[in-house]
VEXZA-22337 format. One record per residue: x, y, z of N, C-alpha, C in turn; residue number from 1; residue in one letter. Coordinates in pm, whole numbers, always signed. Example, Ala and Ser with C-alpha at 12.3 -4.5 7.8 and 13.67 -1.06 7.14 Angstrom:
PT    n.c1    n.c2    n.c3   ca.c1   ca.c2   ca.c3    c.c1    c.c2    c.c3  num  residu
PT   +1319    -569    +780   +1230    -450    +780   +1320    -330    +780    1       a
PT   +1285    -225    +708   +1367    -106    +714   +1290      +3    +787    2       s
This chain:
PT    n.c1    n.c2    n.c3   ca.c1   ca.c2   ca.c3    c.c1    c.c2    c.c3  num  residu
PT   -2451    +222    +637   -2353    +190    +536   -2221    +261    +570    1       x
PT   -2109    +193    +564   -1980    +257    +596   -1938    +356    +487    2       x
PT   -1855    +450    +525   -1802    +545    +427   -1691    +479    +347    3       x
PT   -1692    +500    +214   -1586    +440    +132   -1451    +509    +159    4       x
PT   -1341    +437    +138   -1210    +500    +156   -1187    +606     +48    5       x
PT   -1107    +705     +82   -1073    +811     -15    -964    +757    -107    6       x
PT    -992    +761    -236    -896    +714    -336    -843    +837    -410    7       x
PT    -714    +862    -395    -651    +977    -461    -608    +939    -601    8       x
PT    -600   +1040    -688    -551   +1011    -823    -399   +1000    -823    9       x
PT    -344    +953    -933    -200    +925    -941    -113   +1046    -912   10       x
PT    -151   +1162    -963     -71   +1283    -940     -69   +1318    -791   11       x
PT    -184   +1310    -727    -191   +1340    -584    -102   +1246    -503   12       x
PT    -111   +1117    -534     -33   +1018    -461    +116   +1042    -481   13       x
PT    +155   +1059    -607    +297   +1081    -637    +349   +1205    -564   14       x
PT    +278   +1317    -578    +324   +1441    -514    +325   +1430    -362   15       x
PT    +226   +1360    -306    +220   +1344    -161    +344   +1269    -111   16       x
PT    +374   +1158    -176    +487   +1076    -131    +620   +1142    -165   17       x
PT    +637   +1182    -291    +765   +1239    -333    +792   +1372    -264   18       x
PT    +688   +1447    -233    +706   +1574    -163    +772   +1558     -28   19       x
PT    +751   +1444     +36    +815   +1417    +164    +960   +1371    +149   20       x
PT    +995   +1327     +28   +1128   +1271      +6   +1221   +1371     -62   21       x
PT   +1177   +1423    -177   +1261   +1513    -257   +1170   +1608    -334   22       x
PT   +1154   +1729    -280   +1060   +1826    -337   +1090   +1858    -484   23       x
PT   +1218   +1854    -525   +1252   +1882    -665   +1181   +1788    -762   24       x
PT   +1147   +1669    -715   +1092   +1567    -805    +940   +1561    -807   25       x
PT    +874   +1654    -738    +727   +1657    -749    +691   +1708    -887   26       x
PT    +573   +1673    -933    +532   +1710   -1068    +522   +1861   -1085   27       x
PT    +495   +1932    -978    +487   +2078    -986    +626   +2142    -998   28       x
PT    +727   +2081    -939    +861   +2139    -938    +950   +2093   -1053   29       x
PT    +921   +1979   -1112   +1007   +1926   -1219   +1034   +2027   -1332   30       x
PT    +934   +2100   -1380    +961   +2193   -1491   +1059   +2305   -1455   31       x
PT   +1078   +2333   -1327   +1164   +2443   -1284   +1309   +2401   -1258   32       x
PT   +1334   +2271   -1255   +1465   +2223   -1215   +1576   +2261   -1312   33       x
PT   +1548   +2261   -1441   +1652   +2295   -1538   +1705   +2436   -1513   34       x
PT   +1614   +2528   -1493   +1654   +2667   -1467   +1718   +2680   -1329   35       x
PT   +1662   +2610   -1232   +1710   +2617   -1095   +1856   +2572   -1083   36       x
PT   +1892   +2469   -1160   +2026   +2411   -1149   +2114   +2442   -1270   37       x
PT   +2082   +2546   -1342   +2151   +2582   -1465   +2303   +2598   -1448   38       x
PT   +2348   +2657   -1342   +2491   +2683   -1325   +2566   +2578   -1246   39       x
PT   +2510   +2462   -1228   +2574   +2359   -1148   +2700   +2305   -1215   40       x
PT   +2795   +2267   -1130   +2915   +2200   -1180   +2880   +2055   -1210   41       x
PT   +2970   +1989   -1280   +2949   +1848   -1312   +2937   +1766   -1184   42       x
PT   +3019   +1794   -1086   +3016   +1722    -959   +2883   +1743    -887   43       x
PT   +2834   +1865    -889   +2704   +1893    -826   +2590   +1820    -898   44       x
PT   +2600   +1814   -1029   +2499   +1743   -1108   +2501   +1595   -1076   45       x
PT   +2620   +1538   -1064   +2632   +1396   -1029   +2575   +1371    -890   46       x
PT   +2607   +1458    -797   +2558   +1445    -660   +2404   +1452    -657   47       x
PT   +2350   +1545    -733   +2203   +1560    -739   +2140   +1436    -802   48       x
PT   +2202   +1383    -906   +2150   +1262    -972   +2148   +1145    -874   49       x
PT   +2251   +1135    -793   +2256   +1028    -693   +2146   +1047    -588   50       x
PT   +2125   +1170    -550   +2019   +1202    -455   +1882   +1166    -513   51       x
PT   +1863   +1197    -641   +1737   +1166    -708   +1717   +1014    -720   52       x
PT   +1825    +943    -748   +1816    +797    -758   +1771    +738    -623   53       x
PT   +1831    +786    -516   +1793    +740    -382   +1648    +778    -352   54       x
PT   +1607    +894    -399   +1469    +939    -376   +1370    +846    -445   55       x
PT   +1400    +802    -567   +1309    +712    -638   +1304    +574    -573   56       x
PT   +1414    +530    -518   +1414    +402    -445   +1323    +414    -323   57       x
PT   +1339    +522    -249   +1255    +547    -131   +1108    +562    -172   58       x
PT   +1085    +632    -282    +948    +650    -331    +883    +514    -358   59       x
PT    +953    +426    -427    +897    +296    -461    +861    +216    -336   60       x
PT    +943    +226    -233    +914    +156    -108    +790    +214     -39   61       x
PT    +784    +346     -34    +669    +411     +31    +541    +390     -50   62       x
PT    +554    +392    -183    +436    +370    -266    +381    +229    -246   63       x
PT    +467    +131    -237    +423      -7    -214    +346     -15     -81   64       x
PT    +397     +51     +21    +329     +52    +151    +194    +124    +140   65       x
PT    +193    +238     +72     +69    +315     +54     -35    +232     -21   66       x
PT      +7    +165    -127     -84     +84    -207    -141     -30    -124   67       x
PT     -59     -94     -44    -107    -203     +42    -211    -150    +141   68       x
PT    -185     -33    +198    -281     +26    +292    -413     +58    +222   69       x
PT    -405    +109     +99    -527    +138     +22    -604     +10      -9   70       x
PT    -532     -93     -52    -596    -221     -82    -665    -276     +42   71       x
PT    -599    -267    +156    -658    -314    +281    -784    -235    +316   72       x
PT    -779    -104    +298    -895     -19    +328   -1013     -53    +237   73       x
PT    -987     -82    +112   -1093    -118     +18   -1153    -254     +57   74       x
PT   -1069    -348     +95   -1120    -480    +139   -1207    -466    +264   75       x
PT   -1162    -387    +361   -1238    -367    +484   -1372    -301    +451   76       x
PT   -1369    -201    +363   -1492    -135    +322   -1589    -235    +259   77       x
PT   -1538    -319    +172   -1621    -420    +105   -1687    -513    +206   78       x
PT   -1608    -560    +302   -1662    -649    +405   -1770    -579    +488   79       x
PT   -1743    -454    +526   -1840    -380    +607   -1968    -351    +528   80       x
PT   -1954    -321    +400   -2070    -294    +316   -2157    -419    +303   81       x
PT   -2094    -533    +280   -2168    -659    +270   -2237    -689    +402   82       x
PT   -2167    -669    +512   -2224    -693    +645   -2345    -603    +669   83       x
PT   -2335    -476    +630   -2447    -383    +649   -2568    -426    +567   84       x
PT   -2547    -471    +445   -2658    -518    +360   -2720    -643    +420   85       x
PT   -2635    -735    +466   -2686    -858    +526   -2768    -829    +652   86       x
PT   -2720    -737    +735   -2793    -702    +858   -2928    -639    +826   87       x
PT   -2930    -551    +725   -3055    -487    +684   -3153    -591    +630   88       x
PT   -3103    -682    +549   -3186    -787    +492   -3239    -879    +602   89       x
PT   -3154    -913    +697   -3193   -1000    +807   -3303    -935    +891   90       x
PT   -3288    -805    +917   -3388    -734    +996   -3521    -732    +922   91       x
PT   -3518    -713    +791   -3639    -712    +710   -3704    -851    +712   92       x
PT   -3620    -956    +698   -3672   -1093    +701   -3734   -1125    +837   93       x
PT   -3669   -1079    +945   -3722   -1102   +1079   -3859   -1036   +1095   94       x
PT   -3873    -916   +1041   -4002    -845   +1048   -4110    -918    +971   95       x
PT   -4074    -969    +853   -4171   -1044    +772   -4212   -1172    +842   96       x
PT   -4118   -1239    +905   -4149   -1363    +978   -4242   -1334   +1096   97       x
PT   -4216   -1225   +1166   -4301   -1188   +1280   -4444   -1162   +1234   98       x
PT   -4457   -1091   +1122   -4590   -1064   +1068   -4660   -1194   +1029   99       x
PT   -4587   -1285    +966   -4645   -1413    +925   -4686   -1496   +1046  100       x
PT   -4602   -1502   +1147   -4634   -1577   +1268   -4757   -1519   +1337  101       x
PT   -4763   -1385   +1338   -4877   -1318   +1400   -5005   -1348   +1323  102       x
PT   -4997   -1347   +1192   -5115   -1375   +1108   -5162   -1519   +1130  103       x
PT   -5067   -1612   +1140   -5103   -1754   +1161   -5168   -1772   +1298  104       x
PT   -5110   -1712   +1400   -5165   -1732   +1535   -5298   -1661   +1553  105       x
PT   -5326   -1558   +1475   -5454   -1487   +1485   -5564   -1553   +1402  106       x
PT   -5530   -1653   +1321   -5635   -1712   +1239   -5700   -1830   +1301  107       x
């Protein structure tokens, strides 16, 4: 039987992807941002907001790709699992047929 694909929970997926794009926006870092950027000027805040907007656009693109890869892995697993069951069943059927043929020829 094939090994099932690893399915991560939402927090893991979000942090994994967003951590590569903009560390400030990971779920672990979000609570610290207000204090971290407390003394920012208006211009710096606007610049950061633009950076965050771009980060979310990039996140959505990467998440779509990640989700497609996960869906593909689940489909492949399903096909392999069905194939493994069919092969096992076929081998069992072949054994039963051999026994039946042997019993008929010995009678």
